[in-house]
C-alpha positions as CSV (number, residue, x, y, z in Angstrom):
1,M,85.6,35.1,-28.9
2,L,88.7,36.8,-27.8
3,N,87.5,37.5,-24.4
4,M,86.6,33.9,-23.7
5,K,90.1,32.7,-24.9
6,Y,91.5,35.5,-22.4
7,Q,89.4,34.2,-19.6
8,K,90.6,30.7,-20.3
9,N,94.2,31.9,-20.2
10,I,93.5,33.5,-16.8
11,Y,92.1,30.4,-15.4
12,F,94.8,28.5,-16.8
13,L,97.4,30.6,-15.0
14,N,95.5,30.7,-11.8
15,Y,95.4,26.8,-11.8
16,Y,99.5,26.9,-11.9
17,I,99.5,29.7,-9.4
18,F,97.5,27.5,-7.1
19,Y,99.6,24.5,-7.7
20,L,102.6,26.6,-6.4
21,L,101.1,26.8,-2.9
22,P,102.6,23.7,-1.4
23,I,105.9,24.7,-2.7
24,S,105.9,28.3,-1.9
25,I,104.8,27.4,1.8
26,I,108.2,25.7,2.3
27,F,110.4,28.2,0.8
28,S,108.9,31.6,1.1
29,N,106.0,32.8,3.6
30,F,106.1,36.2,1.5
31,L,105.4,34.6,-1.7
32,T,102.7,32.4,-0.2
33,N,100.9,35.3,1.3
34,L,101.3,37.1,-2.0
35,I,99.6,34.2,-3.8
36,V,96.6,33.9,-1.0
37,L,96.2,37.9,-1.4
38,Y,96.0,37.4,-5.3
39,F,93.3,34.8,-5.0
40,S,91.5,36.8,-2.5
41,L,91.1,39.6,-4.9
42,F,90.4,37.1,-7.7
43,G,87.5,35.8,-5.4
44,I,86.2,39.4,-5.0
45,Y,86.1,40.2,-8.6
46,Q,84.4,36.8,-9.3
47,I,81.8,37.6,-6.6
48,F,80.8,40.8,-8.3
49,K,81.4,39.6,-11.9
50,N,79.1,36.7,-11.3
51,K,76.8,38.7,-8.9
52,D,77.1,35.7,-6.5
53,Y,75.5,37.9,-3.6
54,I,74.0,34.6,-2.2
55,F,77.5,33.7,-1.2
56,L,77.7,36.9,0.8
57,N,74.3,36.3,2.2
58,N,75.3,33.1,3.7
59,F,74.9,32.9,7.4
60,Y,78.4,31.6,8.2
61,V,79.9,34.0,5.7
62,R,78.1,36.8,7.6
63,L,79.2,35.5,10.9
64,F,82.8,35.4,9.6
65,V,82.6,39.0,8.3
66,F,81.1,40.3,11.5
67,F,83.8,38.5,13.4
68,C,86.4,40.3,11.1
69,L,84.7,43.3,11.9
70,F,85.0,43.0,15.6
71,I,88.8,42.1,15.4
72,S,89.4,45.0,13.4
73,L,87.5,47.5,15.8
74,N,89.4,45.5,18.6
75,S,92.8,46.4,17.0
76,L,91.8,49.9,16.0
77,I,90.5,50.9,19.5
78,F,92.8,48.9,22.1
79,T,96.1,48.8,20.3
80,D,97.3,52.5,19.9
81,F,97.6,52.1,16.2
82,D,99.9,48.9,16.6
83,L,100.7,48.1,12.9
84,V,101.2,44.5,13.4
85,S,97.9,44.0,15.3
86,L,96.0,46.3,12.8
87,K,97.6,44.3,9.6
88,S,96.6,40.9,11.1
89,S,93.2,42.0,11.9
90,F,92.1,44.1,8.9
91,L,93.7,41.6,6.6
92,F,92.0,38.4,8.1
93,I,88.9,38.9,6.0
94,R,90.9,37.9,3.1
95,Y,90.5,34.2,3.9
96,I,86.6,34.1,3.0
97,F,87.6,35.4,-0.6
98,F,90.2,33.1,-0.8
99,I,87.9,30.2,0.1
100,Y,85.7,31.5,-2.6
101,A,88.3,31.7,-5.3
102,I,89.3,28.3,-4.8
103,Y,85.6,27.0,-5.2
104,I,85.5,28.9,-8.4
105,L,88.5,27.4,-9.7
106,Y,87.1,23.9,-8.8
107,K,83.9,24.7,-10.7
108,N,85.9,25.3,-13.7
109,N,88.3,22.5,-13.4
110,K,87.3,19.5,-11.3
111,K,90.8,18.0,-11.5
112,I,92.5,21.2,-9.6
113,F,92.8,19.4,-6.4
114,E,94.1,16.2,-7.9
115,N,96.8,18.3,-9.6
116,F,97.5,20.1,-6.4
117,F,97.9,17.0,-4.5
118,I,100.3,15.4,-7.1
119,V,102.5,18.0,-6.4
120,Y,102.2,17.6,-2.8
121,L,102.9,13.8,-3.1
122,V,106.0,14.6,-4.9
123,I,107.2,16.9,-2.2
124,L,105.9,14.3,0.5
125,S,108.0,11.6,-1.3
126,F,111.1,13.9,-1.2
127,L,110.6,14.9,2.3
128,F,110.3,11.4,3.3
129,I,113.8,10.3,1.7
130,D,115.5,13.7,2.8
131,S,114.3,13.4,6.5
132,N,115.1,9.7,6.9
133,Y,118.5,10.5,5.3
134,Q,119.1,13.3,7.8
135,L,117.9,10.9,10.5
136,L,120.5,8.3,9.8
137,N,123.2,11.1,8.9
138,N,123.4,12.7,12.4
139,G,121.0,15.4,11.5
140,T,122.6,16.4,8.0
141,N,120.1,16.5,5.1
142,L,120.9,16.0,1.5
143,F,121.9,19.7,1.0
144,H,124.5,19.5,3.9
145,F,122.5,21.2,6.3
146,N,122.6,20.1,9.9
147,S,119.3,20.7,11.9
148,Y,121.0,19.4,15.1
149,T,122.8,22.6,15.2
150,I,119.5,24.5,15.8
151,Q,118.2,21.8,18.1
152,T,119.3,18.3,18.9
153,Q,116.8,15.6,18.3
154,R,115.1,17.6,15.6
155,I,114.9,16.8,11.8
156,S,113.9,19.8,9.4
157,S,114.8,18.5,5.9
158,L,113.9,21.3,3.3
159,F,112.9,23.8,6.2
160,F,116.5,24.2,7.4
161,E,116.3,26.6,10.4
162,E,112.6,26.3,10.6
163,L,111.8,23.1,12.7
164,I,108.1,23.0,11.1
165,L,108.5,19.6,9.1
166,G,106.1,17.7,11.0
167,S,103.5,20.6,11.1
168,Y,103.7,20.9,7.3
169,V,103.0,17.2,6.4
170,Q,100.5,16.8,9.2
171,K,98.3,19.7,7.9
172,F,98.7,18.9,4.2
173,S,98.0,15.0,4.6
174,I,94.8,15.8,6.6
175,L,93.7,18.0,3.7
176,F,94.7,15.1,1.3
177,T,92.8,12.6,3.1
178,C,89.6,14.7,3.4
179,Y,89.8,15.3,-0.3
180,Y,90.4,11.8,-1.5
181,Y,87.8,10.4,0.9
182,I,85.2,12.8,-0.1
183,F,85.9,13.6,-3.9
184,N,87.8,10.7,-5.3
185,N,86.7,7.3,-4.2
186,K,88.5,5.5,-6.9
187,S,91.9,6.7,-5.3
188,K,91.0,6.1,-1.6
189,F,93.7,3.2,-1.4
190,I,96.4,5.9,-1.4
191,I,95.2,7.3,1.8
192,P,96.5,4.8,4.3
193,I,100.0,5.0,2.6
194,V,100.0,8.7,2.7
195,L,99.1,8.8,6.5
196,I,101.8,6.3,7.6
197,I,104.5,8.2,5.7
198,T,103.2,11.4,7.4
199,L,103.2,9.6,10.9
200,E,106.7,8.4,10.4
201,I,107.8,11.9,9.3
202,C,106.1,13.6,12.3
203,L,107.6,11.2,14.7
204,I,111.4,11.7,13.3
205,S,111.0,15.4,13.0
206,G,110.3,15.6,16.9
207,E,107.2,17.8,16.6
208,R,105.3,16.4,19.3
209,L,102.0,18.4,18.6
210,A,102.0,17.4,15.0
211,L,102.8,13.8,15.9
212,F,99.9,13.6,18.5
213,T,97.4,15.3,16.2
214,I,98.0,13.1,13.4
215,I,97.9,9.8,15.5
216,I,94.5,10.9,16.6
217,F,93.5,11.5,13.1
218,C,94.8,8.3,11.9
219,L,92.7,6.4,14.6
220,I,89.8,8.4,14.0
221,Y,89.9,7.5,10.1
222,F,91.0,3.9,10.3
223,F,88.2,3.1,12.9
224,L,85.2,5.4,11.9
225,F,85.6,6.1,8.0
226,M,87.8,3.6,6.3
227,K,85.4,1.2,4.8
228,T,87.1,-2.2,5.3
229,S,87.1,-5.2,8.0
230,I,87.9,-5.0,11.5
231,F,90.9,-7.2,10.8
232,Y,92.4,-4.9,8.1
233,K,92.2,-2.2,10.3
234,T,93.6,-3.9,13.5
235,T,96.6,-5.1,11.3
236,S,97.0,-1.6,10.0
237,I,97.3,-0.4,13.6
238,F,99.3,-3.0,14.6
239,F,101.9,-2.4,11.8
240,I,102.0,1.5,12.5
241,S,102.7,0.3,16.2
242,I,105.6,-1.8,15.1
243,L,106.9,1.1,12.8
244,I,106.8,3.5,15.6
245,T,108.6,1.0,18.1
246,T,111.3,0.3,15.6
247,L,111.8,4.1,14.8
248,L,112.1,5.0,18.5
249,S,114.4,2.0,19.1
250,I,117.0,3.0,16.4
251,S,116.7,6.7,17.2
252,P,117.3,7.4,21.0
253,N,117.1,11.0,20.6
254,T,113.5,10.9,19.1
255,K,112.5,8.6,21.8
256,S,114.0,11.0,24.3
257,R,112.1,13.9,22.9
258,V,108.7,12.3,22.2
259,I,108.4,10.0,25.2
260,Y,110.8,11.1,28.1
261,D,110.8,14.9,27.5
262,T,106.9,14.8,27.0
263,L,106.5,12.9,30.3
264,D,108.7,15.0,32.1
265,S,106.9,18.3,30.9
266,L,103.6,16.9,32.0
267,K,104.8,15.6,35.4
268,S,106.3,19.0,36.1
269,S,103.1,20.7,35.5
270,N,101.1,18.1,37.7
271,F,99.5,16.9,34.2
272,T,97.4,20.1,34.1
273,Y,99.3,21.8,31.3
274,Y,101.5,20.7,28.3
275,S,104.5,21.9,30.1
276,P,105.5,24.4,32.8
277,G,106.2,26.8,30.0
278,H,102.7,26.5,28.6
279,K,101.3,27.1,32.2
280,K,103.1,30.4,32.6
281,H,101.7,31.5,29.0
282,F,98.2,30.5,30.1
283,D,98.5,32.1,33.7
284,L,99.7,35.2,32.0
285,A,96.9,35.3,29.6
286,M,94.5,35.0,32.4
287,K,95.9,37.9,34.2
288,L,95.4,40.1,31.1
289,F,91.8,38.9,30.8
290,S,91.0,39.7,34.4
291,D,92.1,43.2,33.7
292,K,90.0,43.6,30.5
293,P,87.4,40.8,30.6
294,I,84.7,42.3,28.1
295,T,87.0,43.0,24.9
296,G,90.4,42.0,25.9
297,H,93.7,43.9,25.2
298,G,93.6,43.9,21.4
299,S,94.0,41.5,18.4
300,N,97.4,39.9,18.3
301,K,98.4,42.2,21.1
302,F,99.5,39.6,23.8
303,R,103.2,39.8,22.4
304,K,103.5,43.5,23.7
305,T,100.9,43.7,26.7
306,C,102.4,40.6,28.4
307,E,105.7,42.5,28.9
308,D,104.3,44.8,31.5
309,Y,102.1,42.0,33.3
310,Q,105.2,39.6,33.4
311,N,107.1,42.3,35.4
312,K,104.2,43.1,37.5
313,Y,103.2,39.6,38.7
314,Q,106.8,38.1,38.4
315,I,105.3,34.9,36.5
316,G,107.2,34.8,33.2
317,G,105.4,33.5,30.2
318,C,105.6,36.4,27.9
319,S,105.8,35.4,24.2
320,T,104.3,36.3,20.8
321,H,101.0,34.5,21.8
322,P,99.7,32.4,24.9
323,H,100.2,29.0,22.7
324,N,96.5,28.2,23.4
325,L,93.6,29.3,21.4
326,I,91.1,29.9,24.3
327,A,93.7,31.9,26.2
328,Q,94.6,33.9,23.2
329,F,91.0,34.8,22.7
330,L,90.3,35.7,26.2
331,S,93.5,37.8,26.7
332,E,93.2,39.7,23.4
333,K,89.3,39.5,22.5
334,G,87.8,39.0,25.9
335,I,84.4,37.6,26.6
336,V,83.0,39.0,23.2
337,G,85.7,37.3,21.1
338,I,85.5,33.9,23.1
339,L,81.6,34.1,22.2
340,F,82.6,33.7,18.5
341,L,85.1,31.1,19.3
342,L,82.6,29.0,21.3
343,T,79.9,29.6,18.6
344,F,82.3,28.2,16.0
345,Y,82.8,24.9,18.1
346,L,79.1,24.5,19.1
347,L,78.1,24.8,15.3
348,I,81.0,22.0,14.4
349,I,79.9,19.8,17.1
350,K,76.1,20.4,16.2
351,Y,76.8,19.2,12.5
352,I,79.0,16.2,13.4
353,I,76.3,14.9,15.5
354,R,73.7,15.5,12.9
355,D,76.1,13.9,10.2
356,I,76.7,11.0,12.4
357,T,73.2,10.1,12.7
358,N,72.9,10.0,9.0
359,K,74.8,6.7,8.0
360,D,75.2,7.9,4.5
361,A,76.7,11.3,5.2
362,N,80.1,10.5,6.7
363,S,81.9,13.2,4.4
364,L,80.9,16.2,6.3
365,S,81.9,14.8,9.8
366,L,85.4,13.9,8.7
367,L,85.7,17.5,7.4
368,L,84.3,18.9,10.6
369,I,86.4,16.7,12.7
370,S,89.6,17.7,10.8
371,I,88.8,21.5,11.4
372,L,88.4,20.6,15.2
373,L,91.7,19.1,15.3
374,F,93.2,22.1,13.3
375,Y,91.6,24.5,15.9
376,N,92.1,21.9,18.9
377,P,91.3,24.1,22.0
378,F,93.0,21.6,24.3
379,F,96.4,21.3,22.6
380,P,99.0,24.0,22.3
381,S,98.4,26.0,19.3
382,A,100.2,28.7,17.0
383,N,99.2,32.3,17.0
384,F,95.6,32.5,15.6
385,Y,97.0,35.1,13.2
386,N,99.9,33.0,11.9
387,S,99.5,33.4,8.2
388,W,101.8,30.2,7.5
389,V,99.3,27.8,9.4
390,N,96.2,29.7,8.2
391,N,97.3,29.5,4.5
392,I,97.2,25.9,4.7
393,I,94.4,25.0,6.9
394,I,92.0,27.4,5.4
395,I,91.8,25.2,2.3
396,V,89.6,22.7,4.3
397,F,86.8,25.3,4.4
398,S,86.5,25.4,0.7
399,Y,85.7,21.7,0.7
400,L,82.6,22.5,2.7
401,I,81.5,24.8,-0.2
402,I,82.2,22.4,-2.8
403,L,80.5,19.7,-0.9
404,N,77.3,21.3,-0.7
405,P,77.2,24.8,-2.3
406,Q,73.4,24.9,-2.5
407,R,73.1,25.5,1.2
408,A,73.8,29.1,0.8
409,N,71.5,30.2,3.5
410,D,71.3,26.9,5.5
411,R,71.9,27.4,9.4
């Protein structure tokens, strides 16, 4: 009896730690990583406690573990014991146990995601108020921080010096939409409201990648998944267009960054790359790949290796990562690494096609399309090992297990 009460208290505590994630991601990357690590250890404990070895025998889990083994060996062999490379690759396996931990929490409390997203909705509401106040107050938010001192035309709200407001709401709102579409049919009405607010925040934040991604997601959701009339869908798109046009007209800085700066960047790179800077990143990554095409230069090693190549070829473009997922895999992991990535994309496309042919199974395809947008190979991307990004988007994979847990060995 005492043991059951103890377990109940542990789960109760874990729920509230999980609810902290949307908050900690704003204010402390260290705390967020600590929470993810804690749940990863909790996931390992639960697997062995419940003897859930079927999960470990899952084809996709084994593929992920094999990938983690490869990037770890890739770091160990090719990085001369670079601590950043070793840490990012060796600890990447934590995410599979983090996913399992979320699944276990959901099994014990079906309301966990509803409460989790209530926290997010409160945050989203405040970010909406604060970001618009900042826009109308020449870059100064409610806490008297002026983001224009960091970069003009950019709104940051609670992220202050970090210009990642759009990225935050874009990722969480996609997670929110997937959850409420699949698991909470009664509350689907709130999805368009959240998406419109997210779209507006992404627009005024000046984060073009977040804006373009949420626009694509909104169009896909409105026309393929929202169960309503064509008239309502068309009206919604018209309303969103009016909203965007109005915001651009009252904010010349936003209009300049989102439209004119983007067009100038595309023109200057002959519409082949996102910008000349991104072209340099990609070209430099290809130089690295051409020298070590099989295994690459080591996981998360672009940031150091690129310096020598930049000086050698006089092309510039050195950075922490190549700003493109395919370029990063080719330069750091070579052909072996890119095979893992291509397998990942092919499996997703396979299941999207299979799901679309089954008219009653749209839930899976919405999830998989969201994953494709998170790991878009055509848009500029964050570092593959960026924990701030991974700690958010990895949650979508827990939906796959929750949606169909019995497919433990399904290929």
